[in-house]
BALOBA-1460 file (C-alpha; in Angstrom, 3 decimals):
// residues 321
<rec num="1" residu="m" x="2.419" y="160.751" z="73.378"/>
<rec num="2" residu="r" x="4.230" y="164.079" z="74.341"/>
<rec num="3" residu="k" x="7.979" y="164.447" z="73.114"/>
<rec num="4" residu="v" x="10.749" y="165.153" z="74.615"/>
<rec num="5" residu="i" x="13.851" y="167.018" z="73.043"/>
<rec num="6" residu="g" x="17.055" y="167.494" z="74.686"/>
<rec num="7" residu="i" x="19.953" y="169.789" z="73.851"/>
<rec num="8" residu="g" x="23.593" y="169.385" z="74.171"/>
<rec num="9" residu="e" x="26.895" y="168.344" z="74.174"/>
<rec num="10" residu="t" x="28.089" y="164.605" z="72.500"/>
<rec num="11" residu="v" x="31.062" y="162.783" z="73.778"/>
<rec num="12" residu="l" x="32.734" y="159.926" z="73.907"/>
<rec num="13" residu="d" x="33.705" y="158.656" z="77.552"/>
<rec num="14" residu="i" x="36.062" y="156.358" z="78.046"/>
<rec num="15" residu="i" x="35.587" y="155.069" z="81.254"/>
<rec num="16" residu="f" x="39.212" y="154.349" z="84.074"/>
<rec num="17" residu="k" x="39.284" y="152.148" z="87.214"/>
<rec num="18" residu="n" x="42.540" y="151.661" z="88.942"/>
<rec num="19" residu="n" x="44.303" y="153.568" z="85.688"/>
<rec num="20" residu="q" x="43.112" y="151.213" z="83.438"/>
<rec num="21" residu="p" x="40.263" y="151.307" z="80.439"/>
<rec num="22" residu="i" x="37.359" y="149.120" z="81.391"/>
<rec num="23" residu="g" x="34.904" y="150.839" z="78.207"/>
<rec num="24" residu="a" x="34.265" y="153.712" z="75.957"/>
<rec num="25" residu="v" x="30.278" y="154.364" z="75.680"/>
<rec num="26" residu="p" x="29.179" y="157.447" z="73.862"/>
<rec num="27" residu="g" x="27.781" y="159.888" z="76.683"/>
<rec num="28" residu="g" x="27.205" y="163.889" z="77.381"/>
<rec num="29" residu="s" x="25.153" y="165.190" z="79.937"/>
<rec num="30" residu="v" x="21.630" y="165.791" z="78.508"/>
<rec num="31" residu="f" x="22.974" y="163.063" z="75.701"/>
<rec num="32" residu="n" x="22.662" y="160.528" z="78.728"/>
<rec num="33" residu="g" x="18.920" y="161.000" z="79.550"/>
<rec num="34" residu="i" x="17.744" y="161.378" z="76.210"/>
<rec num="35" residu="i" x="19.039" y="157.174" z="75.747"/>
<rec num="36" residu="s" x="17.473" y="156.828" z="78.537"/>
<rec num="37" residu="l" x="13.960" y="157.910" z="77.422"/>
<rec num="38" residu="g" x="14.456" y="156.652" z="74.280"/>
<rec num="39" residu="r" x="14.936" y="153.161" z="75.701"/>
<rec num="40" residu="a" x="11.276" y="153.377" z="77.649"/>
<rec num="41" residu="g" x="9.576" y="154.067" z="74.810"/>
<rec num="42" residu="v" x="9.542" y="158.169" z="75.078"/>
<rec num="43" residu="p" x="9.470" y="160.022" z="72.073"/>
<rec num="44" residu="a" x="12.762" y="161.227" z="71.551"/>
<rec num="45" residu="s" x="14.746" y="163.842" z="69.462"/>
<rec num="46" residu="f" x="18.935" y="164.942" z="70.272"/>
<rec num="47" residu="i" x="20.396" y="168.433" z="69.411"/>
<rec num="48" residu="s" x="24.070" y="168.942" z="68.273"/>
<rec num="49" residu="e" x="27.277" y="168.545" z="66.694"/>
<rec num="50" residu="t" x="29.631" y="166.255" z="66.324"/>
<rec num="51" residu="g" x="33.032" y="165.361" z="63.823"/>
<rec num="52" residu="n" x="32.583" y="163.649" z="60.747"/>
<rec num="53" residu="d" x="35.258" y="161.279" z="62.395"/>
<rec num="54" residu="r" x="34.272" y="157.441" z="63.580"/>
<rec num="55" residu="v" x="33.793" y="158.916" z="67.388"/>
<rec num="56" residu="g" x="31.217" y="160.750" z="65.112"/>
<rec num="57" residu="q" x="29.655" y="158.110" z="63.186"/>
<rec num="58" residu="q" x="29.213" y="156.159" z="66.418"/>
<rec num="59" residu="i" x="27.384" y="158.759" z="67.997"/>
<rec num="60" residu="c" x="25.230" y="159.113" z="65.494"/>
<rec num="61" residu="q" x="24.315" y="154.941" z="65.178"/>
<rec num="62" residu="f" x="23.933" y="155.086" z="69.361"/>
<rec num="63" residu="l" x="21.396" y="157.222" z="68.602"/>
<rec num="64" residu="k" x="19.236" y="155.992" z="65.915"/>
<rec num="65" residu="d" x="19.776" y="152.181" z="67.957"/>
<rec num="66" residu="n" x="17.877" y="153.674" z="70.932"/>
<rec num="67" residu="s" x="14.991" y="155.212" z="69.233"/>
<rec num="68" residu="v" x="16.092" y="158.455" z="69.453"/>
<rec num="69" residu="n" x="15.816" y="160.779" z="66.472"/>
<rec num="70" residu="a" x="19.313" y="162.386" z="65.189"/>
<rec num="71" residu="d" x="18.556" y="164.592" z="62.506"/>
<rec num="72" residu="n" x="19.235" y="167.325" z="64.271"/>
<rec num="73" residu="i" x="23.023" y="166.182" z="64.735"/>
<rec num="74" residu="c" x="25.277" y="168.686" z="62.591"/>
<rec num="75" residu="v" x="28.231" y="166.432" z="61.567"/>
<rec num="76" residu="y" x="31.169" y="168.642" z="60.282"/>
<rec num="77" residu="p" x="33.637" y="167.624" z="58.808"/>
<rec num="78" residu="e" x="36.451" y="169.845" z="59.336"/>
<rec num="79" residu="s" x="36.027" y="168.918" z="63.653"/>
<rec num="80" residu="k" x="36.935" y="166.362" z="65.893"/>
<rec num="81" residu="s" x="34.440" y="164.847" z="67.917"/>
<rec num="82" residu="p" x="35.001" y="165.300" z="71.693"/>
<rec num="83" residu="i" x="36.133" y="162.559" z="74.149"/>
<rec num="84" residu="s" x="36.470" y="162.469" z="77.861"/>
<rec num="85" residu="l" x="38.461" y="160.675" z="80.215"/>
<rec num="86" residu="a" x="36.800" y="159.861" z="83.358"/>
<rec num="87" residu="f" x="38.469" y="157.991" z="86.314"/>
<rec num="88" residu="l" x="36.246" y="156.053" z="88.465"/>
<rec num="89" residu="n" x="38.041" y="156.545" z="92.664"/>
<rec num="90" residu="e" x="36.930" y="154.041" z="95.466"/>
<rec num="91" residu="n" x="33.906" y="155.237" z="95.401"/>
<rec num="92" residu="n" x="32.750" y="154.670" z="91.686"/>
<rec num="93" residu="d" x="33.052" y="158.801" z="91.425"/>
<rec num="94" residu="a" x="34.558" y="159.542" z="88.055"/>
<rec num="95" residu="e" x="37.055" y="162.737" z="88.072"/>
<rec num="96" residu="y" x="36.854" y="163.933" z="84.372"/>
<rec num="97" residu="i" x="39.695" y="164.856" z="82.083"/>
<rec num="98" residu="f" x="37.459" y="167.034" z="78.842"/>
<rec num="99" residu="y" x="39.467" y="167.043" z="75.428"/>
<rec num="100" residu="k" x="37.007" y="169.551" z="73.225"/>
<rec num="101" residu="d" x="37.416" y="172.612" z="71.607"/>
<rec num="102" residu="h" x="34.742" y="174.768" z="73.019"/>
<rec num="103" residu="p" x="35.608" y="178.335" z="70.732"/>
<rec num="104" residu="h" x="35.582" y="176.619" z="67.909"/>
<rec num="105" residu="d" x="31.777" y="175.420" z="68.735"/>
<rec num="106" residu="q" x="29.081" y="175.725" z="65.827"/>
<rec num="107" residu="l" x="25.301" y="174.612" z="65.968"/>
<rec num="108" residu="e" x="22.812" y="174.853" z="62.589"/>
<rec num="109" residu="f" x="19.826" y="172.778" z="63.168"/>
<rec num="110" residu="v" x="16.341" y="173.021" z="61.673"/>
<rec num="111" residu="y" x="14.198" y="173.210" z="65.040"/>
<rec num="112" residu="p" x="12.273" y="169.739" z="65.792"/>
<rec num="113" residu="d" x="8.220" y="170.151" z="65.827"/>
<rec num="114" residu="i" x="7.435" y="171.070" z="69.533"/>
<rec num="115" residu="q" x="3.784" y="170.782" z="70.192"/>
<rec num="116" residu="p" x="2.139" y="172.010" z="74.009"/>
<rec num="117" residu="d" x="3.475" y="170.377" z="77.228"/>
<rec num="118" residu="d" x="6.111" y="168.313" z="74.886"/>
<rec num="119" residu="i" x="9.781" y="168.925" z="76.881"/>
<rec num="120" residu="v" x="13.227" y="170.219" z="76.136"/>
<rec num="121" residu="m" x="16.147" y="169.669" z="78.632"/>
<rec num="122" residu="f" x="19.181" y="171.645" z="78.503"/>
<rec num="123" residu="g" x="22.257" y="172.216" z="80.532"/>
<rec num="124" residu="s" x="25.827" y="171.674" z="80.796"/>
<rec num="125" residu="y" x="28.538" y="174.187" z="80.010"/>
<rec num="126" residu="y" x="27.013" y="173.572" z="76.915"/>
<rec num="127" residu="a" x="23.704" y="175.594" z="78.171"/>
<rec num="128" residu="v" x="26.067" y="178.447" z="78.596"/>
<rec num="129" residu="n" x="28.875" y="178.372" z="76.015"/>
<rec num="130" residu="p" x="29.131" y="181.980" z="74.595"/>
<rec num="131" residu="v" x="30.219" y="180.599" z="71.074"/>
<rec num="132" residu="i" x="26.790" y="179.089" z="70.660"/>
<rec num="133" residu="r" x="24.742" y="180.949" z="73.277"/>
<rec num="134" residu="p" x="22.454" y="182.967" z="69.994"/>
<rec num="135" residu="q" x="21.143" y="179.569" z="68.601"/>
<rec num="136" residu="v" x="20.492" y="178.101" z="72.390"/>
<rec num="137" residu="t" x="18.499" y="180.965" z="72.972"/>
<rec num="138" residu="a" x="16.855" y="181.402" z="70.199"/>
<rec num="139" residu="f" x="15.899" y="177.768" z="70.404"/>
<rec num="140" residu="l" x="14.664" y="178.142" z="74.081"/>
<rec num="141" residu="d" x="12.661" y="181.073" z="73.093"/>
<rec num="142" residu="y" x="10.736" y="178.877" z="70.236"/>
<rec num="143" residu="a" x="10.181" y="175.905" z="72.630"/>
<rec num="144" residu="k" x="8.531" y="178.259" z="75.293"/>
<rec num="145" residu="n" x="6.272" y="180.189" z="72.894"/>
<rec num="146" residu="k" x="5.453" y="176.422" z="71.861"/>
<rec num="147" residu="g" x="4.144" y="175.821" z="75.367"/>
<rec num="148" residu="a" x="7.105" y="173.028" z="76.094"/>
<rec num="149" residu="i" x="8.125" y="172.237" z="79.498"/>
<rec num="150" residu="i" x="11.498" y="173.612" z="79.476"/>
<rec num="151" residu="y" x="14.260" y="171.635" z="82.390"/>
<rec num="152" residu="y" x="17.326" y="172.613" z="83.184"/>
<rec num="153" residu="d" x="20.665" y="170.979" z="84.405"/>
<rec num="154" residu="v" x="22.876" y="173.294" z="85.461"/>
<rec num="155" residu="n" x="25.631" y="170.774" z="85.568"/>
<rec num="156" residu="f" x="28.481" y="173.230" z="85.845"/>
<rec num="157" residu="r" x="31.857" y="171.525" z="86.488"/>
<rec num="158" residu="a" x="34.631" y="172.360" z="88.869"/>
<rec num="159" residu="s" x="36.795" y="172.784" z="84.944"/>
<rec num="160" residu="h" x="35.078" y="175.048" z="84.862"/>
<rec num="161" residu="r" x="34.928" y="177.590" z="87.642"/>
<rec num="162" residu="h" x="37.245" y="180.276" z="86.304"/>
<rec num="163" residu="e" x="34.540" y="181.114" z="83.995"/>
<rec num="164" residu="v" x="32.304" y="181.711" z="86.307"/>
<rec num="165" residu="m" x="31.923" y="185.794" z="86.588"/>
<rec num="166" residu="k" x="32.219" y="185.269" z="82.505"/>
<rec num="167" residu="l" x="29.218" y="183.071" z="82.252"/>
<rec num="168" residu="t" x="27.092" y="184.248" z="85.155"/>
<rec num="169" residu="p" x="24.641" y="185.756" z="82.835"/>
<rec num="170" residu="n" x="24.001" y="183.220" z="80.545"/>
<rec num="171" residu="i" x="23.117" y="180.911" z="84.003"/>
<rec num="172" residu="l" x="20.328" y="183.214" z="85.423"/>
<rec num="173" residu="e" x="19.003" y="183.795" z="81.886"/>
<rec num="174" residu="n" x="18.617" y="180.081" z="81.717"/>
<rec num="175" residu="l" x="17.024" y="180.031" z="85.158"/>
<rec num="176" residu="e" x="14.923" y="182.408" z="83.992"/>
<rec num="177" residu="y" x="13.711" y="179.970" z="80.890"/>
<rec num="178" residu="a" x="13.304" y="177.026" z="82.880"/>
<rec num="179" residu="d" x="9.817" y="175.591" z="84.478"/>
<rec num="180" residu="i" x="12.152" y="173.322" z="86.787"/>
<rec num="181" residu="v" x="15.824" y="173.202" z="87.973"/>
<rec num="182" residu="r" x="17.712" y="170.776" z="89.382"/>
<rec num="183" residu="g" x="21.536" y="171.349" z="90.269"/>
<rec num="184" residu="s" x="23.695" y="168.938" z="92.267"/>
<rec num="185" residu="t" x="25.636" y="170.510" z="95.798"/>
<rec num="186" residu="e" x="29.140" y="170.838" z="94.176"/>
<rec num="187" residu="d" x="27.214" y="172.854" z="91.179"/>
<rec num="188" residu="f" x="26.138" y="175.254" z="92.997"/>
<rec num="189" residu="e" x="29.224" y="175.256" z="95.293"/>
<rec num="190" residu="v" x="31.373" y="176.223" z="91.924"/>
<rec num="191" residu="m" x="28.469" y="178.527" z="90.885"/>
<rec num="192" residu="f" x="27.541" y="180.675" z="94.436"/>
<rec num="193" residu="k" x="29.785" y="179.099" z="96.496"/>
<rec num="194" residu="k" x="26.295" y="178.418" z="98.588"/>
<rec num="195" residu="t" x="25.488" y="174.635" z="99.445"/>
<rec num="196" residu="d" x="22.689" y="175.084" z="101.536"/>
<rec num="197" residu="a" x="19.346" y="174.150" z="99.649"/>
<rec num="198" residu="e" x="17.424" y="176.819" z="101.265"/>
<rec num="199" residu="v" x="19.499" y="179.351" z="100.880"/>
<rec num="200" residu="i" x="20.592" y="178.367" z="97.605"/>
<rec num="201" residu="y" x="16.551" y="178.421" z="96.660"/>
<rec num="202" residu="r" x="15.913" y="181.851" z="98.017"/>
<rec num="203" residu="s" x="18.819" y="183.990" z="97.134"/>
<rec num="204" residu="q" x="19.427" y="182.636" z="93.927"/>
<rec num="205" residu="i" x="15.968" y="180.225" z="91.881"/>
<rec num="206" residu="a" x="13.027" y="181.345" z="93.545"/>
<rec num="207" residu="f" x="13.356" y="184.769" z="91.381"/>
<rec num="208" residu="y" x="13.079" y="183.212" z="88.446"/>
<rec num="209" residu="t" x="11.514" y="179.772" z="88.628"/>
<rec num="210" residu="k" x="9.830" y="178.302" z="91.855"/>
<rec num="211" residu="n" x="10.419" y="174.179" z="91.059"/>
<rec num="212" residu="f" x="13.520" y="173.530" z="92.511"/>
<rec num="213" residu="i" x="15.410" y="169.812" z="92.963"/>
<rec num="214" residu="m" x="18.743" y="169.983" z="94.054"/>
<rec num="215" residu="t" x="20.902" y="166.010" z="94.544"/>
<rec num="216" residu="q" x="23.370" y="165.761" z="97.316"/>
<rec num="217" residu="g" x="24.978" y="161.978" z="95.824"/>
<rec num="218" residu="s" x="24.022" y="159.544" z="98.694"/>
<rec num="219" residu="r" x="22.539" y="162.276" z="100.998"/>
<rec num="220" residu="p" x="18.607" y="163.574" z="100.839"/>
<rec num="221" residu="i" x="17.813" y="165.271" z="98.084"/>
<rec num="222" residu="e" x="16.349" y="168.404" z="98.851"/>
<rec num="223" residu="m" x="13.208" y="169.932" z="96.994"/>
<rec num="224" residu="r" x="11.017" y="173.573" z="96.139"/>
<rec num="225" residu="a" x="7.987" y="174.056" z="94.347"/>
<rec num="226" residu="e" x="5.544" y="176.458" z="93.718"/>
<rec num="227" residu="g" x="3.171" y="177.188" z="96.378"/>
<rec num="228" residu="g" x="5.904" y="176.776" z="99.148"/>
<rec num="229" residu="l" x="6.278" y="173.205" z="99.052"/>
<rec num="230" residu="k" x="9.279" y="171.920" z="100.197"/>
<rec num="231" residu="k" x="10.014" y="168.372" z="100.909"/>
<rec num="232" residu="q" x="13.198" y="166.082" z="101.466"/>
<rec num="233" residu="y" x="13.756" y="162.648" z="99.882"/>
<rec num="234" residu="a" x="16.186" y="159.951" z="101.586"/>
<rec num="235" residu="v" x="18.539" y="158.259" z="98.865"/>
<rec num="236" residu="e" x="18.447" y="154.611" z="98.916"/>
<rec num="237" residu="q" x="22.453" y="153.734" z="100.115"/>
<rec num="238" residu="m" x="23.592" y="150.980" z="97.295"/>
<rec num="239" residu="e" x="26.639" y="149.544" z="95.697"/>
<rec num="240" residu="t" x="27.560" y="151.479" z="92.528"/>
<rec num="241" residu="v" x="30.137" y="150.446" z="90.372"/>
<rec num="242" residu="s" x="29.831" y="153.854" z="88.112"/>
<rec num="243" residu="t" x="27.751" y="157.459" z="89.203"/>
<rec num="244" residu="i" x="28.853" y="158.905" z="86.104"/>
<rec num="245" residu="g" x="25.148" y="158.794" z="84.747"/>
<rec num="246" residu="a" x="23.403" y="159.358" z="88.686"/>
<rec num="247" residu="g" x="22.142" y="162.764" z="87.969"/>
<rec num="248" residu="d" x="21.968" y="162.790" z="83.572"/>
<rec num="249" residu="n" x="19.532" y="159.958" z="84.425"/>
<rec num="250" residu="f" x="17.502" y="161.316" z="87.432"/>
<rec num="251" residu="n" x="16.928" y="163.951" z="84.866"/>
<rec num="252" residu="a" x="15.220" y="161.402" z="82.796"/>
<rec num="253" residu="g" x="13.234" y="159.861" z="85.383"/>
<rec num="254" residu="f" x="11.973" y="162.970" z="86.474"/>
<rec num="255" residu="v" x="11.235" y="163.828" z="82.987"/>
<rec num="256" residu="y" x="9.722" y="160.306" z="82.440"/>
<rec num="257" residu="g" x="7.844" y="160.897" z="85.586"/>
<rec num="258" residu="l" x="6.391" y="164.012" z="84.127"/>
<rec num="259" residu="i" x="4.885" y="162.012" z="81.397"/>
<rec num="260" residu="k" x="3.857" y="158.999" z="82.768"/>
<rec num="261" residu="y" x="1.507" y="160.844" z="85.542"/>
<rec num="262" residu="g" x="-0.135" y="163.626" z="82.534"/>
<rec num="263" residu="v" x="2.105" y="166.872" z="84.714"/>
<rec num="264" residu="t" x="1.189" y="169.703" z="81.737"/>
<rec num="265" residu="r" x="3.174" y="172.740" z="81.973"/>
<rec num="266" residu="e" x="-0.245" y="174.699" z="83.515"/>
<rec num="267" residu="m" x="0.033" y="172.328" z="86.661"/>
<rec num="268" residu="v" x="4.029" y="173.083" z="86.918"/>
<rec num="269" residu="a" x="3.494" y="177.055" z="86.526"/>
<rec num="270" residu="s" x="0.648" y="176.774" z="88.719"/>
<rec num="271" residu="g" x="2.162" y="173.917" z="91.528"/>
<rec num="272" residu="f" x="1.011" y="170.287" z="91.384"/>
<rec num="273" residu="d" x="0.562" y="168.511" z="94.816"/>
<rec num="274" residu="e" x="2.649" y="166.694" z="97.044"/>
<rec num="275" residu="a" x="1.357" y="163.331" z="96.147"/>
<rec num="276" residu="l" x="2.436" y="163.913" z="92.319"/>
<rec num="277" residu="w" x="6.180" y="165.640" z="93.376"/>
<rec num="278" residu="d" x="6.406" y="161.893" z="95.368"/>
<rec num="279" residu="e" x="5.577" y="160.034" z="92.219"/>
<rec num="280" residu="v" x="7.821" y="161.782" z="89.835"/>
<rec num="281" residu="i" x="11.009" y="162.297" z="92.035"/>
<rec num="282" residu="a" x="10.448" y="158.047" z="92.460"/>
<rec num="283" residu="c" x="10.780" y="157.539" z="89.021"/>
<rec num="284" residu="a" x="13.698" y="160.150" z="88.935"/>
<rec num="285" residu="q" x="15.365" y="157.904" z="91.687"/>
<rec num="286" residu="r" x="14.544" y="154.773" z="90.426"/>
<rec num="287" residu="f" x="16.293" y="155.493" z="87.006"/>
<rec num="288" residu="s" x="19.207" y="156.970" z="88.599"/>
<rec num="289" residu="a" x="19.963" y="154.045" z="90.820"/>
<rec num="290" residu="n" x="19.580" y="151.341" z="88.142"/>
<rec num="291" residu="v" x="22.146" y="153.193" z="86.197"/>
<rec num="292" residu="c" x="24.651" y="153.127" z="88.881"/>
<rec num="293" residu="k" x="24.902" y="149.067" z="88.750"/>
<rec num="294" residu="s" x="26.406" y="149.497" z="85.410"/>
<rec num="295" residu="i" x="29.394" y="151.521" z="83.358"/>
<rec num="296" residu="d" x="26.703" y="151.802" z="81.051"/>
<rec num="297" residu="n" x="25.676" y="156.065" z="80.946"/>
<rec num="298" residu="s" x="22.104" y="155.317" z="80.317"/>
<rec num="299" residu="i" x="19.683" y="152.464" z="82.274"/>
<rec num="300" residu="d" x="19.680" y="149.449" z="80.846"/>
<rec num="301" residu="k" x="17.403" y="147.872" z="78.545"/>
<rec num="302" residu="d" x="15.592" y="145.201" z="81.396"/>
<rec num="303" residu="f" x="14.275" y="148.351" z="83.478"/>
<rec num="304" residu="a" x="14.153" y="150.415" z="80.143"/>
<rec num="305" residu="r" x="11.443" y="148.136" z="79.183"/>
<rec num="306" residu="q" x="9.584" y="147.316" z="82.049"/>
<rec num="307" residu="m" x="9.257" y="151.224" z="82.401"/>
<rec num="308" residu="e" x="7.292" y="151.163" z="78.914"/>
<rec num="309" residu="q" x="5.713" y="148.875" z="80.215"/>
<rec num="310" residu="e" x="4.637" y="150.712" z="83.462"/>
<rec num="311" residu="m" x="4.053" y="153.954" z="81.445"/>
<rec num="312" residu="k" x="1.383" y="152.316" z="79.355"/>
<rec num="313" residu="a" x="-0.406" y="150.076" z="81.710"/>
<rec num="314" residu="y" x="-0.435" y="153.064" z="83.861"/>
<rec num="315" residu="q" x="-2.069" y="155.705" z="81.487"/>
<rec num="316" residu="a" x="-4.537" y="152.423" z="79.929"/>
<rec num="317" residu="s" x="-5.750" y="152.333" z="83.542"/>
<rec num="318" residu="v" x="-6.508" y="156.336" z="84.020"/>
<rec num="319" residu="e" x="-7.914" y="156.206" z="80.288"/>
<rec num="320" residu="n" x="-10.320" y="153.549" z="81.709"/>
<rec num="321" residu="i" x="-11.654" y="155.917" z="84.727"/>
């Protein structure tokens, strides 16, 4: 079975409601999606770094407990593991305060095995951090040369708005690496001062990659793809407990859909049809909706088992045709 390799930050999210802590869960943008994929039975591994402290130990154990390979987590004895405070508002959307010493980030790892059509997920500040940029781009070069699909979630927070000018070359280079790009309206407003999907696509994205998804919270998802395909997808309105992992799990569900429906890198590059896009986006929306029902950052285990069974059943039916 195809594998998914994530590279990104690890963090302990301490979640507040009405200014009182209501939970603490291991997290990180790509991390949250990789945990969901591991739970859903997709072979997954994660590349990151953490400190040799209780938080770091908890994060490494959490990966293993959720069937994610943690062999490429670098544990640094002299580092403290990062934490974030997530304050939920009346709509259960989060405002973050991060405690992380980015100038002292390090990244040393042995490249995992990558085969053609495996999927690499990367994004967030980790994907543009100048301190570890050489290691990240070297890994992306390796993955691209091995024939992996590269999925980039820009996830550029307003807290880094003051660094946009400095980091723009890294952002553009990431767009060039990517086969598929996703971002939220907020991300593109921070990076490009634009919120219209068509304008963003034509002025900032299409030159680098033709496959683009923009999520807009409860408003319709915008999609642009190879071959001039252009579509909106309505978002189901629902009561949320927390939206912390909504975007991260949209990514996980999308990647799950690529694997379930056998979408290869060649198909991504040449353009797959609208019906297949519909199926893959539907998977992304199901993952995203599930994670909004709890304060967990990843899909729940009952839903994950259902997704694993659905993938096996679908792939068995295809093999029998």
